C-alpha positions in Angstrom: 152.9 117.0 48.9 155.5 118.0 46.3 154.7 121.7 46.7 155.1 121.4 50.5 158.4 119.6 50.2 159.8 122.0 47.6 158.7 125.2 49.5 159.9 124.0 52.9 163.2 122.7 51.6 164.1 125.8 49.7 163.2 128.1 52.6 164.9 126.0 55.3 168.0 125.7 53.1 168.3 129.4 52.6 167.5 130.3 56.2 170.1 127.8 57.4 172.8 129.0 55.1 172.1 132.7 56.0 172.0 132.0 59.7 175.3 130.1 59.5 176.9 132.8 57.5 175.8 135.5 60.0 177.1 133.5 63.0 180.4 132.8 61.3 180.9 136.3 60.1 184.0 138.1 61.3 182.3 141.3 62.1 181.5 140.2 65.7 177.8 140.7 65.4 175.1 138.2 64.4 172.1 138.6 62.3 168.8 137.4 63.8 166.8 134.9 61.8 163.8 137.2 62.0 165.7 139.8 60.0 166.5 137.4 57.1 164.7 138.6 54.0 164.2 136.1 51.2 162.9 137.3 47.8 160.6 134.9 45.9 160.3 135.1 42.1 158.0 132.7 40.4 157.3 132.1 36.7 153.6 132.2 37.6 151.3 130.8 40.2 147.9 130.4 38.7 147.8 126.6 39.1 146.7 124.6 42.1 150.3 123.4 42.4 151.8 126.9 42.7 148.9 128.1 44.9 149.7 125.3 47.3 153.4 126.0 47.0 152.9 129.7 47.9 150.7 128.7 50.9 153.3 126.2 52.2 156.2 128.7 51.7 154.4 131.4 53.6 153.7 128.9 56.5 157.4 127.8 56.5 158.4 131.5 56.5 156.3 132.2 59.6 157.5 129.0 61.3 161.2 129.8 60.7 161.0 133.5 61.3 161.9 134.5 57.8 160.6 137.6 56.1 159.4 136.8 52.5 159.4 139.5 49.9 156.9 138.2 47.4 156.2 135.9 45.8 156.0 137.9 42.7 154.9 136.4 39.4 156.5 137.3 36.1 153.6 135.7 34.3 155.9 133.6 32.1 158.0 136.6 30.9 161.7 135.9 31.3 162.6 139.6 30.8 160.1 140.7 33.4 161.5 138.1 35.8 165.0 139.4 35.4 163.9 143.0 36.2 161.8 141.8 39.2 164.8 139.9 40.6 167.1 142.9 40.2 164.4 145.0 42.1 164.3 142.4 44.9 168.1 142.6 45.2 168.0 146.4 45.3 165.4 146.1 48.1 168.0 144.3 50.2 167.0 140.7 50.2 169.5 138.3 51.7 168.7 135.4 49.4 166.4 134.4 46.5 164.1 131.6 45.7 163.5 131.5 42.0 161.3 129.4 39.7 162.9 130.3 36.4 160.7 131.1 33.4 163.4 129.9 31.1 166.3 127.6 32.1 168.8 129.4 29.8 167.6 133.0 30.0 168.0 133.1 33.8 171.8 132.8 33.6 172.6 136.5 33.4 170.3 137.2 36.4 172.0 134.4 38.4 175.4 136.0 37.6 174.1 139.3 38.8 172.8 137.8 42.1 176.2 136.1 42.5 178.0 139.4 42.0 176.0 140.8 44.8 176.7 137.7 47.0 173.0 136.7 47.1 172.5 132.9 47.4 169.8 131.5 45.1 167.7 128.4 45.4 166.0 127.3 42.1 162.7 125.5 42.6 160.9 123.2 40.2 163.0 124.3 37.1 166.8 123.9 36.9 168.8 126.5 35.2 171.0 125.2 32.4 173.8 127.7 33.4 174.6 129.9 36.3 175.4 129.5 40.0 172.8 128.4 42.4 173.1 127.3 46.0 170.6 124.5 45.5 168.1 123.1 43.0 164.9 121.7 44.5 162.9 119.8 41.9 161.3 116.5 41.1 163.0 113.7 39.2 161.1 114.4 36.0 162.9 111.5 34.1 161.5 109.2 36.8 158.0 110.8 36.2 158.3 110.0 32.5 159.4 106.4 33.3 156.5 106.0 35.8 154.0 107.2 33.1 155.4 104.8 30.6 155.3 101.9 33.2 151.7 102.7 34.0 150.6 102.6 30.4 152.6 99.4 29.8 151.1 97.7 32.9 147.6 98.6 31.9 147.9 97.7 28.2 147.0 94.3 26.7 149.2 92.9 23.9 151.3 94.7 21.4 150.6 98.2 20.2 151.6 101.7 19.8 151.6 104.5 22.4 151.3 108.1 21.4 153.2 110.4 23.6 151.9 114.0 23.9 154.9 116.2 24.7 154.8 119.4 26.7 157.0 122.4 26.2 160.4 121.0 25.3 162.0 124.4 26.0 161.3 123.5 29.6 163.9 121.3 31.3 161.0 119.5 33.0 159.2 118.8 29.8 162.3 117.6 28.2 163.2 115.3 31.1 159.7 113.8 31.1 159.9 113.2 27.4 163.3 111.6 27.7 162.2 109.4 30.6 159.0 108.2 29.0 160.4 105.8 26.3 163.0 104.1 28.5 160.7 101.1 29.0 161.8 98.5 26.3 159.4 96.5 24.2 157.1 99.3 23.2 156.9 101.1 19.9 156.4 104.8 20.5 154.8 107.3 18.1 156.0 110.8 19.0 154.0 113.7 17.6 
């Protein structure tokens, strides 16, 4: 469900902003929705979540008459992703949907896209710097709180909870970690 919502929201948002811009343009001609090209750059898509995301995104592209270029995977390499995004821009995409490999490393690439007037929607991972049209992602602090609440509601008596952290270089991992210990009354042992 999350992948469907993220894929459709990102695609519809970009298609809408591009169609509006084309209709409002002062050149006197409009761009048809079918000619809108959106480049898709993902950190990777070898998981069930990302496979579902790609399928829903392709279905939304067909439904809304948007031509998708990609998705292309950078296989977790931020430098490779930057190069791929520049290539997408040189291929004439009208907008980008990006799942950044690294929240900070994507900033120069976002600046490049902005210099070329290419709107960007970031999905699942928020950049720490840089201009994006929209960020579509889950409330990972709430996910951390929900995990903590679940454990608390299924535990009997006092005790300790060990929290296994994910990659804290990821904004998602950091948000989930920060959301987890917000439930009071528990002692947490963090690795």
